[in-house]
C-alpha positions as CSV (number, residue, x, y, z in Angstrom):
1,M,0.0,0.0,0.0
2,K,1.3,3.4,-0.9
3,Y,-0.1,7.0,-0.6
4,F,1.1,9.3,-3.3
5,Q,0.5,12.3,-5.5
6,S,0.4,11.5,-9.2
7,T,-0.2,13.2,-12.5
8,V,-3.0,12.6,-15.0
9,L,-1.7,11.3,-18.3
10,S,-5.1,11.1,-20.0
11,N,-8.8,11.0,-19.2
12,I,-10.9,9.6,-22.1
13,Q,-14.7,9.3,-22.4
14,L,-15.7,5.9,-23.8
15,T,-19.5,6.1,-23.6
16,D,-22.1,8.4,-22.3
17,D,-21.0,7.9,-18.7
18,I,-17.9,5.7,-18.8
19,F,-14.4,7.2,-18.6
20,V,-10.8,5.8,-18.3
21,V,-8.2,7.9,-16.5
22,Q,-4.5,7.0,-16.7
23,V,-2.0,8.2,-14.1
24,V,1.7,7.9,-13.3
25,R,2.2,4.8,-11.2
26,H,5.1,5.9,-9.0
27,G,6.0,2.3,-8.1
28,A,2.7,1.6,-6.4
29,P,2.0,-2.1,-5.7
30,V,-1.0,-3.7,-7.4
31,S,-2.4,-7.2,-7.8
32,A,-5.4,-8.6,-9.7
33,G,-8.6,-7.6,-8.0
34,Q,-7.2,-4.8,-5.9
35,F,-8.4,-1.2,-5.9
36,F,-7.2,2.3,-5.1
37,M,-8.7,5.2,-3.3
38,L,-8.7,8.3,-5.6
39,K,-9.1,12.0,-4.8
40,C,-8.8,15.1,-7.1
41,W,-10.5,17.7,-4.8
42,D,-9.6,19.7,-1.8
43,K,-12.1,20.5,1.0
44,E,-15.5,20.4,-0.8
45,L,-15.6,16.6,-0.7
46,T,-14.0,14.7,2.2
47,L,-13.8,11.1,1.2
48,M,-11.7,9.5,-1.5
49,R,-13.4,7.2,-4.0
50,P,-12.6,3.5,-4.4
51,I,-12.0,2.4,-8.0
52,S,-10.6,-1.0,-9.1
53,V,-7.5,-1.1,-11.4
54,Y,-8.3,-1.5,-15.0
55,Q,-4.8,-1.8,-16.5
56,A,-1.3,-1.5,-15.1
57,T,2.2,-1.1,-16.7
58,E,5.5,-0.5,-14.9
59,E,4.9,3.2,-15.3
60,T,1.2,3.7,-15.4
61,L,-2.1,2.8,-13.7
62,S,-5.5,3.1,-15.5
63,F,-8.9,3.2,-13.9
64,M,-12.2,2.8,-15.7
65,Y,-15.2,4.3,-13.9
66,R,-18.8,5.3,-14.4
67,V,-20.0,8.8,-13.5
68,V,-22.7,8.3,-10.8
69,G,-22.2,11.2,-8.4
70,E,-20.2,14.3,-7.5
71,G,-16.9,12.5,-6.9
72,T,-16.8,10.7,-10.2
73,R,-18.1,13.8,-11.9
74,R,-15.0,15.6,-10.6
75,L,-12.8,12.7,-11.8
76,S,-14.4,13.0,-15.3
77,Q,-13.3,16.7,-15.5
78,L,-9.6,15.9,-15.0
79,Q,-7.3,17.0,-17.8
80,K,-3.8,15.9,-18.8
81,G,-1.3,17.3,-16.3
82,D,-3.7,17.6,-13.5
83,A,-2.8,16.4,-10.0
84,I,-4.5,13.4,-8.3
85,S,-4.0,11.7,-5.0
86,L,-4.0,7.9,-4.7
87,L,-3.9,5.3,-2.0
88,G,-3.3,1.6,-2.9
89,G,-3.2,-1.1,-3.9
90,L,-5.8,-2.0,-1.4
91,G,-7.7,-5.2,-0.6
92,N,-6.8,-8.8,-0.8
93,G,-7.0,-9.4,-4.6
94,Y,-7.7,-12.7,-6.3
95,P,-5.7,-15.7,-5.0
96,L,-3.8,-16.3,-8.3
97,D,-1.6,-18.9,-6.7
98,Q,-4.7,-21.1,-6.2
99,L,-6.1,-20.6,-9.7
100,H,-4.9,-23.1,-12.2
101,G,-6.3,-24.7,-15.4
102,H,-9.3,-23.3,-17.3
103,I,-10.6,-20.2,-15.6
104,A,-13.7,-18.1,-16.5
105,V,-14.0,-14.4,-15.6
106,V,-17.6,-13.1,-15.5
107,G,-18.2,-9.4,-15.5
108,G,-21.2,-7.1,-15.6
109,G,-21.2,-3.3,-16.2
110,V,-18.3,-1.5,-14.4
111,G,-17.3,-4.8,-12.9
112,I,-15.9,-5.7,-16.3
113,P,-12.8,-3.5,-16.5
114,P,-10.9,-4.9,-13.5
115,L,-11.2,-8.4,-14.8
116,S,-9.0,-7.5,-17.8
117,L,-6.0,-7.2,-15.5
118,T,-6.9,-10.4,-13.8
119,A,-7.2,-12.2,-17.2
120,R,-3.8,-10.8,-18.1
121,M,-2.1,-12.1,-14.9
122,L,-3.8,-15.5,-15.2
123,Q,-2.7,-15.9,-18.8
124,A,0.9,-14.8,-17.8
125,Q,1.1,-17.7,-15.4
126,G,0.0,-20.2,-18.0
127,E,-3.8,-20.5,-17.4
128,T,-6.5,-20.7,-20.1
129,V,-9.0,-17.8,-19.6
130,D,-12.5,-17.3,-21.1
131,A,-14.3,-14.0,-20.5
132,Y,-18.1,-13.5,-20.1
133,L,-18.9,-9.8,-20.4
134,G,-22.5,-8.5,-19.7
135,Y,-23.7,-5.0,-20.7
136,R,-26.9,-3.1,-20.4
137,D,-26.5,-1.3,-23.7
138,Q,-23.2,0.4,-24.7
139,L,-20.2,-1.9,-24.9
140,F,-16.7,-1.0,-23.6
141,A,-13.3,-2.6,-22.7
142,I,-13.8,-5.7,-24.8
143,E,-10.5,-5.1,-26.7
144,A,-8.7,-5.2,-23.3
145,F,-9.5,-9.0,-23.0
146,E,-8.6,-10.0,-26.5
147,P,-4.9,-10.6,-26.0
148,Y,-5.4,-12.8,-22.9
149,C,-8.6,-14.8,-23.4
150,R,-9.3,-17.9,-25.6
151,D,-12.9,-17.1,-26.0
152,I,-15.0,-14.0,-25.2
153,F,-18.7,-14.1,-24.8
154,V,-20.7,-10.9,-24.9
155,S,-24.3,-10.1,-23.9
156,S,-26.3,-6.9,-23.8
157,E,-29.8,-6.4,-22.4
158,H,-30.7,-3.5,-24.7
159,G,-27.8,-3.1,-27.1
160,P,-27.4,-4.1,-30.7
161,E,-24.4,-6.5,-30.2
162,G,-23.9,-9.9,-28.6
163,Y,-26.4,-12.2,-27.1
164,R,-29.6,-10.5,-26.1
165,G,-30.1,-11.3,-22.5
166,F,-28.1,-11.9,-19.3
167,I,-24.5,-13.0,-19.5
168,T,-25.2,-15.8,-16.9
169,D,-27.4,-17.5,-19.6
170,L,-24.2,-18.3,-21.5
171,L,-22.0,-19.5,-18.6
172,K,-21.4,-23.3,-18.5
173,A,-19.7,-23.5,-15.1
174,E,-18.9,-27.2,-15.4
175,Q,-16.3,-26.3,-18.1
176,Y,-14.1,-24.5,-15.7
177,D,-11.8,-25.2,-12.8
178,A,-12.7,-21.9,-11.2
179,V,-14.9,-18.9,-11.9
180,L,-14.1,-15.3,-10.9
181,T,-16.9,-12.7,-11.0
182,C,-17.3,-8.9,-10.6
183,G,-20.4,-6.8,-11.1
184,P,-23.9,-6.3,-9.8
185,E,-24.7,-8.5,-6.8
186,V,-27.7,-10.1,-8.5
187,M,-25.5,-11.3,-11.3
188,M,-22.8,-12.6,-8.9
189,R,-25.5,-14.5,-7.0
190,K,-26.5,-16.2,-10.2
191,V,-22.9,-17.0,-11.1
192,A,-22.4,-18.4,-7.6
193,Q,-25.5,-20.6,-7.9
194,L,-24.4,-22.0,-11.3
195,C,-21.0,-22.8,-9.8
196,A,-22.5,-24.4,-6.7
197,E,-24.6,-26.7,-8.8
198,K,-21.5,-28.0,-10.6
199,Q,-19.2,-27.9,-7.5
200,V,-16.9,-25.3,-9.1
201,T,-15.0,-22.8,-6.9
202,C,-16.3,-19.2,-7.4
203,W,-14.7,-16.0,-6.2
204,C,-16.7,-12.8,-6.0
205,S,-15.5,-9.2,-6.0
206,M,-17.8,-7.2,-3.7
207,E,-18.6,-3.5,-4.0
208,H,-19.5,-1.3,-1.0
209,R,-19.5,2.3,0.0
210,M,-16.1,3.0,1.6
211,A,-14.7,5.8,3.8
212,C,-11.2,4.9,4.7
213,G,-10.3,2.0,2.4
214,I,-7.9,0.4,5.0
215,G,-10.3,-1.3,7.4
216,A,-10.2,1.2,10.2
217,C,-13.7,2.7,10.1
218,L,-15.7,-0.5,9.6
219,G,-18.1,1.3,7.4
220,C,-18.0,-1.3,4.6
221,S,-18.6,-4.4,6.8
222,I,-20.8,-7.1,5.4
223,P,-22.2,-10.3,6.9
224,T,-20.5,-13.6,5.8
225,S,-20.5,-17.2,6.9
226,E,-17.4,-16.3,8.9
227,G,-18.9,-13.3,10.7
228,M,-18.8,-9.6,9.7
229,K,-16.0,-8.8,7.2
230,R,-14.7,-5.5,5.9
231,V,-14.9,-5.3,2.1
232,C,-11.9,-3.0,1.9
233,K,-9.6,-5.0,4.0
234,D,-10.8,-8.7,4.3
235,G,-12.0,-8.4,0.7
236,P,-13.1,-7.3,-1.8
237,I,-12.6,-10.9,-3.0
238,F,-14.6,-13.5,-1.2
239,L,-15.5,-17.1,-1.8
240,S,-19.1,-17.2,-3.0
241,T,-20.0,-19.8,-0.4
242,H,-19.0,-17.3,2.3
243,L,-21.3,-14.6,0.9
244,F,-24.4,-16.3,-0.4
245,Q,-25.7,-18.9,2.1
246,E,-28.4,-20.1,-0.3
247,V,-25.8,-21.5,-2.6
């Protein structure tokens, strides 16, 4: 974990409300599934905003985000050369050392971008990766998966491309040694159910409102089968069987 001041290299609008900001990395540590706390304002807004890592190089970090409130609206206004504060990488990340063989990554909405870094790291350690990407309408970030995935399945609820319906309709969990999922909770519950039926290990990336990002304030605590857990510190990655008791 590192707190540092960085510089915006680019901030590109991809869809009506999806942006990707790239900043100088300054040696910050990062692993698949981790997130950073970001801040580009002074006193008007107190809290930093948690955003998962989309892509990382030795020199840069990229974060894809949807504009949903004042904090992300401020992020969307950043220009090249602007200053930005970061804290990270935070959270436990996916257990890459336990993931071997044929792996599926299943993303929905803004849960899609961070899975591209996970796919890259899995492919780098010799695993075979398939991606299942579910959208509501406008598509984004598909090209980020292409170098690292054997097959890519796309669905959209209202858009013109891909399978018309839910991405979970396409998932055949029994084909995989493990499934990793990130996105809306209703989607992850369905992924967890499909995996439980086929006795396939499923890891879920949980999202929650956060204040500190380091586990001190307990504001992001959620109930699990092992008691209350902090999404920012004990997670955001959890076994599906610890989250969804019905599966």
